[in-house]
N, C-alpha and C positions, 0 to 999 in steps of 0.2 A: 255753283248755283246759277240757275237761269231764270229769266222772266219773260213774259209775253203780254202784250197789250191787246185786249179785245175791245169791242165797241163800248162796253160799259163796265169793264172790270180789268184789274191787274192781277195776273197770276204769277206767284213766285214758287219755284220748285228747286229741290236739291239735286245732287248729281244722279241719284237713282231715278229721277223723273217724277217722284211722288210730289203731289201738290202739298205745300206746307203753309201757304198763306193766300188769301183771296181778298182783294180790296175793291170796293165799288169806285168807279171813276165818274167825275163830273165832266161834262163836255165843256171845258173852258180852255180853248186852245192857247190863249195868251199865257195862262199860268199852269197849263197841263204838264209841261215838261218838268217844272219845278216840283209839282205835286207827286209825279211818278217817282222822281229821284228820292224825295224825302221818304216816301212809303217803302221804297225798295231798301234804303239804308236801314230803316226801322225794322223791317222784316229780317234783314241780314243780321242785325245786332241781336234780335230776339233768338234767332236760330243759334248764333254763337253762344249765347248765354245758356241755352238749353243743352248744348253739347258739353259745356263746362260743368253743368250740374250733374249730368249723367256720369261724366268722368269722375266727379267728386264721390258719388255713391259707389262707383266701382273701386276707387282707391280705398275707401273705408272698408269694403268687403275684403279686399286683398290684405289690408293691415290686420284684420281679424284672423284671416286664414294663416297669416305668418306669425301669429302670437306676439305681435308688437306690444310692448308695455302700454298700459292705459294712457298715462300722461303724454308719452311720445306720440301715440296715435291721435289723441284729441288735439294736441298742439298743431299737428299738420292739418287737421280738419278745419279748425277755426280760422286759420289764415286763408284757406281756400273759400270758405263761406263769406268772409269779409269782402274778397274780391268779386265773388259771383253776385252777391246781393247788392253791392255798391253801398255799403254802410261804413261808418267810421270806426267801429269797434265791435268785436264779437268775443264772448266768453262762455265757458261751460263751468258751472258750479255743481259739485256732487256732495251727497251726504257721506260723511266718514263712517267708520264702523261704530255703530251704536250711538252716533252723535245726532243731535237735533239741529246742528248748524251746518250751513252750506259752506263748503271750502272750495276755493278756486282751483280748478284742475288745469285750465289753460286759457289764455286770452291772446288776442291779436288786435293791435291798435295801429292806426295809420301813422301816428306820430312816434311810434316806438316806445311809448311810456308803458309802465306796468304798475299794478297795485302793490303796495307794500304788505308786510305780513299781517298787520291788523286789519287792513282794508280787504284782505282776501277772504275774510270770514264774514258771512251774512246770516242773520237770523231769518227764519222762514215766516216773515210777517208782511203785512201790507200787500202790494201787488204780487210779490214773490210768493207769499204764503197762499194767496187766493188762487194763483195758477197751480201751485202744487196740490192744493186740496181739490180743486175742481177739474184739474187736468185739461183746462180750456185756455188757449193762448190769449195773451193780452197785447194789443197794439194801440198806440195812441200818443198824444202829447203828454210830456211829463208834468206839465202844469196842471193837467186834469187828474193826475194819478194820486193815489193815497200818499200821505205824508212820508211814511218810511221809504217808499220808492223814490221820492224826490230827494231824500237825504242819502240814498245809497251812493257810496263812493264810486261805483261803476258808472252811474248815470251823470256824474258831475261834468258839467260843460256841454251836455247834450239837450236837445229840445224834444227829440222823439225817441221812442224806445219800443222794443218788442221782447216779450218774455214767453218762451214756449216750454211746456213740461217734457221731461225725459222720464218715461214710465215703462215698466215691464210687468206684464200680468197684473194690471191695476195697482201697481205699487210704484210710487214716485221715487226715483233715485237721484234726481237733480233737475237743473233747468238750463236751457240755452237762452242767452241774453244778447240782444243786439242794440246798439245805440247809434244815433245820427245827430249831427249838429244842426241840421235843417229840418223843416217840416217834411214829413214822410208819408207817402201814400203807397202802401205795399200792394202790388197786384195780386190777384187771386192765384195766378200761376206760381208766383214767388212764395206765397203763403203755403200753398200745397206742397211745394218742394221742401220748405222748412219743416213742415209737419212730418213728412216722410223721412227727412234727414234726422229729426229728433228721435223717431222710432228706431232708426238704424243705429244711432249713437248709443241709445239706451241698451239695445241688444248687445252691441259690441262691448260696452263697458261691463255688462253683466257676465258675458262670456269670458272676458279677460280675467275678471275677478274670480270666476269659478276655476279657471286654470291655475291661478295663483294659489287658491285655497287647497286644491288637490296637491300641489307641490308642497305646501305647508304641512298638510297632513302626513305626507310621505316623510318629510323631515322630522316631524314629531315622533313618528313610529320608530325612526332610526335613533333619534337622539333625545327624545323627551321634550317637554314644553320649553325649556330654557336652552335647548341645543345640546344638552348633555345631562343624563341622570346622575344622581349623586354616586350610585354604585359604579358608573362608568368613570367618574372623575377619580374614584379611589382605586381603579384597576392598577395592578402592578405593571411597571414598565419593563420591557424586555430589552436591556442594553440601551435604554434611551429611546427605543422605538415605540411609537404610540399607534395603536390600531388593533382591531379584532376581526377584520374582514377575512374571508376564506383565502383570498389571493395572498394576503400578507402572512397569514398563519402557515401557509404552505412553505413560504420562504423561511420563516422562523423555525419550522420543524426541520428543514434541511440544515439549518445552522446547528441545531441541537445534535443532529446526527453526525455531522462532520467535525464538530469542535473537539471531540475526544480523540479523534485521529490526528495525524500530523501531516495530512495531505495538503497539497497546494489547492487553493480555492480561487475560482474566477467568478467575480460578481458582475453580471450584466445589468444594465438599466439606463433609462434616460437621464439626462442632466437634471439634478435637483431631486432625485428620488430618495437619496439618503444612503448611497452605497458605502460611504465611510462608516456609518453607524453599524451596518451589518458586518463590515470587516472588524470593527471594534468588538462587536458581540462575539464573533468567532474567537478572538483573542481572549476575551474575558471569561469565556466558558471553557477554555482549553487548559491543559496542564502548564501552559506557558504564561498564565495570567500574572505571575509575580515577576516576569521578565519585562523588558522594554517593548513598547509598541511604537515603531518608527514609521513615519509617513513620508511619502515623496510623490508629488504631482509631476509626472513625467512631461506633461505639456507645458509646465511653467518654467522649465529649465531649458536653456538653449542647447542645441545638439553638441556643441563643443565642450560644454561643461557637465553634461549629464553623466559621462563616464566617471569623472572625478567625484560627482555627488554620490554615485552608486558604490564605487570601490575605493575612493580616497586617492591621494597622490603623495609622492615623495617630494621633499624639498628640492627645488630647482628643476622639477619635471617639465615645467613650461614657464613662460614669462609671467611673472606675478606670483609664482609658487614659492613664497618666501619661507614657508615652514611646512612640515609634514601635516597632512590632514587625514583624519579617519573618515571613511565612507559610511554610507547608511547601512550596508550589509554588515560591516564590522561593528557598528554601533548597536545593531539589532541582535547581536549574538545572544542566544538563550531566550529570545522572545520572538516577535512577529514583525515583519516588514510589510507595509501596505503600499503597493505600487498603483497609484491612481492614474487613469488615462494611459494604460500600458500600451495601447495601440499607437501612441505617438513616439515610441522608442525607435530611433533610426535603424535601418537595416544593418549597417556596419557594426552596431553595438549589440544587436540581438544574439549573435553567437556567444558573446561573453556572458550575457544573462542566462543563456541556456546552460552554459558550463556551471554556473553557480547553482542552478536548480538541480542539475544531475550529479555533479561531483562535490558540491558544497565547498568549492575552493576558487580563489581569484588572486590577482596581483593588483597592487596599487598602480596608478598611472606613473610611469617613470621608474618603477621598481621591478626587481627580479625575484624577490622572495615570495613564495606561494603561501597565502594565508588561508585558513579554514574558518568556516562560520557555521554555527548551528542555528539556523534561522528558518522560521516558517514563512512562506510567501503567500500573501493574499493580494490578488490583483483585481483591478476593476476597469471597466471600459464602457463607453456608450456607443462604441462602433461595432460593426459586424466583422469580427476578426476572421470568420470563415470566408467571407466574401473577399477580405483583404488578402488572404492566403491564395485564393483563386486568381486574383489579379496580380500577384507577385509583390504585394506591399507588406507582407508579414510572413516570416518563416513558418513553414508547416510544422517542423519539429518543435519549435518553441510554442506554437499554438497548442499542440497536443500535450506538451509538458505543463502548460498553464491550465489547460481545460480538464484537469483531473476530476474536479468536483465543481461543476458550474451551478451557480445560483442566480436566478433572475429576480430582480426587484420589481414589483408591479408599479406601473405608473399610477398617479393619484386618480386619474379618471377611471381606472379599472377597479378602484376600491372606494366608491363614494360613501360607503357606510362609515369609513374612518374619518371623514371630513369633520363632523361635529366634535369628535374626540380630539382631533388635531387642533381645531379652532380654540376649544376650551383650554387645552394644554398651552398653546402659544399665548393666549390672553393672560393666563395665570403667570406664565414665565415673564412676560413683558411687564405686567403690573408689579411683580416682585422686584424687578430690576429698576423700574422707574418710580416706585412708590405711589403708584396709581391704584384706583379701586374700580373695577368693572364688576357690577353685581348681577347684571342681566344681559342676555343675548336674545333679542326678539326673534320669534320664529320666522318672521318675514326676512330678517337679515340672514338667518341660517339657511333659509330656502334658497336665497340668491347664491350663497356660497356653495351650496350643494349642486346647483344647476350649472355652475361655471365649469369649463373644461379643464382649467389649470394646466396650460401648456408648459409652464415652468415648474410644475409638480409642487412638492412640499416647500421648496425654497421660495417659490412665488407666493404660496399661501402665507408663509411666515412674514414676508415683506408686506403683504396686503393687510394682514391682521395687525401687525405692529403699527403701521401707519394709521389704521382705524383707531387703535387705542390712543395714539397721540392726539388725534383730531377730535375724539369724543369728549364733549365738555362735561358730561355728567356720568352717572353710574351705569348708563345703558350704552352698549357698544353700537356705534353708528358707522355704517359703511355706505359709500356712494354707490348705490346699486346701479344707477344709470351709467356711470363711468365703467363699472365692471361689465355690464351687459353690452355696452358699446365696444369694449375691448374684445369680448367674446364674439360679437358679430364681425368685427374686423378680422379676427383670427380665422373664422369660418369662411369669410369671403376670400381671404388669401389662400386658404387651403383649396377652395373650390376653383381657383384660377388655374389649377394644375392641369385641368382637362378641357380641351375643346375650344377655349376662347382664342381669338386671333392673337391677343397679346401673349398668352402662354405659349402658343405655337412658335411665335417669333423668338421668345426667350429660349425655348428648347433648342431651336435651330442654331441660335447664336452660341449657346453653351456647347453644343456638339461640335461646331466649327472650331471654337477655341480649344476644345479637348483634342480634336484631330491634329491641330497645328502644333500643340505641345508634344503630343506623342510622336509626331513626325520628326520634330527637332531632337527629341531624346534618342530616337532611333539613329538619326544621322550622327549624333555625338557619342554613340556607343553607351548611352545611359549616363554620361557625365553631365552634370548640371553647371558647375562653375568652370572658370578658366577661359582662356581666349578661344578654345575650340569647343567649349561647352554649349549645351542647348540654350542657356540664357543668352549668351553672346550671339548665337545664330538668329535669335528673334529680337535682338537689340534691347533686351531687358536687363535690369539689375538682377543679381542672383537671388536676393531676398524677395523681390517682386515676383520672380519666376516661381519660386518655391511656394509663395502665398497663393498664386493662381492654381498651382498643382493641387494644393490641399483643398481649395475651394471646389475644384472639379473632381476630387476624389482620386487623383493620380498619385501613385507612389513611385519614387525614383528607384530604378533598377541599378544594380552595381555595374560599373563600367566593365567592358569586355577586357580580358587580360591581353 
């Protein structure tokens, strides 16, 4: 900003050279310097406030374009208005659906205080009602206002106030209220700004509500007014699996097709999608349903004990083997064994698993007698086994033997039509276990649940709904929508970091450097991880730490050279 003094005036300009202020000067050389400085500072302050107000309007438009929830959007606006207008408190009150009372949407006070639940509701009477009916703003001393305005909890402790209407197409939807502890003279520029801001807030609120109503209508079309129609609640469950979406129906059709055969099945799917339920359905619909269904999570057992868990061991086979133990394959004879996280089986154990699949025979650890088993194998993984084969982390012959009949379980985000059915199912199950009673699921709650991306799939939905049932005080299911939407935004932000940002580029480069260092150490050690000449020792790391880093970077250990 620059200024120049002429014979009878002071001109103040911004960086572009445009004149923004013009002040007449009195020829008083004794006080002239002081007068010029005061007017210069006043012009600079006014220009700064003008920029703040423009930025505030732009921020409001950006929030609308980003579909920010109404309360969060208004909360950010009122704090900026308080600072820009230099008042002590700002609040926005809106009419609820079909209500004649104004409810507090957001407020910002200099002292950090807030209205309680009862004070946050106002009747449209007195000054507030007059402004809503006439859509003409009111500014003045509270001592001169109508009695209901003087008694309003918002104005308590203030001497001056301002009430502006929020209206869309000649329909009032709420009010913008400002308060100040001192006498207040609002400039014409500030009033014009507040009127324009009120119009923008009203349009933003109406638009956000329309977006939410569209989402509600979509949820109702899918699940009915209460989130689930009666006939949907009575639908038969397929092996404990809930849903009727095309993506899920394709997977269930594949289960029906393969169940009657005795082929090995490989179930693919993200964590939390319910792969075990599909494996159980394969068993229940097969001719082996009367036999045992034995489960084993290969990632939950250490590499040293996994062979014993699968095939059993003889007494004295190793330290601590005080008695003979039957393995899972032996226990599953005549039935089905479910191998979850099959991609975590170590390379040195994979040939023995392949032998069981091909020859139906094995030996216990420490034993020499060959045992036979009549067991059907259903495996599951959330990893890309084909990519692991290409990188040498999984045997190709074992992959082809497991991948006889692959079934992919769809992620929850790929079957949003099933979310209302799953929510109702989980609510009923939790209520039955806890002795609770949830009679209604509001459409707004169901809309939030249907819009959420569910990165943890069905398992995450079960946890969220169970927590909501516990926290709901009455017969209506209550979910913290703001917390769920905040989680969704954080998840999207983290996903968006993967491309282009300086931080993501640094992380990618660091990850690649760590990967190259580990691969070089493995090559120098001939693929050996442990021992004094192993790759872990070459990098000065513990064997367990080295293996953890390998898994994090997607590196599979190769067998040591003979």
